[in-house]
C-alpha positions as a Markdown table, in Angstrom:
| # | Residue | x | y | z |
|---|---|---|---|---|
| 1 | Unk | 42.1 | 15.0 | -29.2 |
| 2 | Unk | 40.3 | 16.8 | -32.0 |
| 3 | Unk | 42.9 | 19.6 | -31.8 |
| 4 | Unk | 45.7 | 17.1 | -32.1 |
| 5 | Unk | 44.0 | 15.3 | -35.0 |
| 6 | Unk | 43.3 | 18.7 | -36.8 |
| 7 | Unk | 46.9 | 19.7 | -36.4 |
| 8 | Unk | 48.0 | 16.3 | -37.7 |
| 9 | Unk | 45.7 | 16.6 | -40.8 |
| 10 | Unk | 46.5 | 20.2 | -41.5 |
| 11 | Unk | 50.3 | 19.8 | -41.6 |
| 12 | Unk | 51.8 | 19.4 | -45.1 |
| 13 | Unk | 53.6 | 16.2 | -44.2 |
| 14 | Unk | 50.7 | 14.7 | -42.3 |
| 15 | Unk | 49.9 | 12.0 | -44.9 |
| 16 | Unk | 53.5 | 11.2 | -45.5 |
| 17 | Unk | 54.2 | 10.9 | -41.8 |
| 18 | Unk | 51.1 | 8.7 | -41.4 |
| 19 | Unk | 52.1 | 6.4 | -44.2 |
| 20 | Unk | 55.7 | 6.1 | -42.7 |
| 21 | Unk | 54.4 | 5.2 | -39.2 |
| 22 | Unk | 51.5 | 3.2 | -40.6 |
| 23 | Unk | 49.7 | 0.8 | -38.5 |
| 24 | Unk | 52.5 | 0.5 | -36.0 |
| 25 | Unk | 52.3 | 4.2 | -35.0 |
| 26 | Unk | 48.5 | 4.1 | -34.8 |
| 27 | Unk | 48.7 | 0.9 | -32.7 |
| 28 | Unk | 51.2 | 2.5 | -30.3 |
| 29 | Unk | 49.0 | 5.6 | -30.0 |
| 30 | Unk | 45.9 | 3.5 | -29.4 |
| 31 | Unk | 47.6 | 1.5 | -26.7 |
| 32 | Unk | 48.9 | 4.6 | -25.0 |
| 33 | Unk | 45.4 | 6.0 | -25.0 |
| 34 | Unk | 44.0 | 2.7 | -23.6 |
| 35 | Unk | 46.6 | 2.8 | -20.8 |
| 36 | Unk | 45.7 | 6.4 | -20.0 |
| 37 | Unk | 42.0 | 5.6 | -19.8 |
| 38 | Unk | 42.6 | 2.4 | -17.7 |
| 39 | Unk | 44.3 | 4.7 | -15.2 |
| 40 | Unk | 41.1 | 6.7 | -14.9 |
| 41 | Unk | 38.8 | 3.7 | -14.2 |
| 42 | Unk | 37.3 | 3.4 | -10.8 |
| 43 | Unk | 37.5 | -0.3 | -9.9 |
| 44 | Unk | 35.0 | -1.8 | -7.5 |
| 45 | Unk | 36.2 | -3.2 | -4.2 |
| 46 | Unk | 35.9 | -6.9 | -3.1 |
| 47 | Unk | 32.9 | -6.2 | -1.0 |
| 48 | Unk | 31.0 | -4.5 | -3.9 |
| 49 | Unk | 31.9 | -7.3 | -6.3 |
| 50 | Unk | 30.7 | -9.9 | -3.8 |
| 51 | Unk | 27.5 | -8.2 | -3.2 |
| 52 | Unk | 26.6 | -7.7 | -6.9 |
| 53 | Unk | 27.5 | -11.3 | -7.6 |
| 54 | Unk | 25.1 | -12.5 | -5.0 |
| 55 | Unk | 22.4 | -10.2 | -6.4 |
| 56 | Unk | 22.9 | -11.6 | -9.9 |
| 57 | Unk | 22.9 | -15.2 | -8.7 |
| 58 | Unk | 19.7 | -14.7 | -6.7 |
| 59 | Unk | 18.0 | -12.8 | -9.5 |
| 60 | Unk | 18.8 | -15.6 | -12.0 |
| 61 | Unk | 17.4 | -18.3 | -9.6 |
| 62 | Unk | 14.2 | -16.3 | -9.0 |
| 63 | Unk | 13.7 | -15.8 | -12.8 |
| 64 | Unk | 14.4 | -19.5 | -13.4 |
| 65 | Unk | 11.8 | -20.5 | -10.8 |
| 66 | Unk | 9.3 | -18.0 | -12.2 |
| 67 | Unk | 9.7 | -19.2 | -15.8 |
| 68 | Unk | 9.5 | -22.9 | -14.6 |
| 69 | Unk | 6.2 | -22.1 | -13.0 |
| 70 | Unk | 4.9 | -20.4 | -16.1 |
| 71 | Unk | 6.0 | -23.4 | -18.2 |
| 72 | Unk | 4.2 | -25.8 | -15.9 |
| 73 | Unk | 1.0 | -23.7 | -16.1 |
| 74 | Unk | 1.1 | -23.4 | -19.9 |
| 75 | Unk | 1.8 | -27.2 | -20.2 |
| 76 | Unk | -1.2 | -28.0 | -18.0 |
| 77 | Unk | -3.4 | -25.6 | -20.0 |
| 78 | Unk | -2.3 | -27.1 | -23.4 |
| 79 | Unk | -2.7 | -30.6 | -22.1 |
| 80 | Unk | -6.3 | -29.7 | -21.0 |
| 81 | Unk | -7.0 | -28.2 | -24.4 |
| 82 | Unk | -5.8 | -31.3 | -26.2 |
| 83 | Unk | -7.7 | -33.6 | -23.9 |
| 84 | Unk | -10.9 | -31.6 | -24.2 |
| 85 | Unk | -10.9 | -31.0 | -27.9 |
| 86 | Unk | -8.9 | -33.9 | -29.0 |
| 87 | Unk | -6.2 | -34.1 | -31.7 |
| 88 | Unk | -6.9 | -35.0 | -35.3 |
């Protein structure tokens, strides 16, 4: 890609050609490159997507329970502190 860009910039009519095609030409080139890259992507299978989804859900539940427990402990500690030392 660097070679193509260098050739494009080095040519005498490069700027004129770029201004003629403008954003339309750049957009077409971008979309062509996106299509090319999407063809190279390795997509996960159904089984892999299902497995990773289950892992994410279970991990979220475990962290939620863990944080809930921490919250209960900290609330109990703070309630004890306020009961013991009183509030002004």
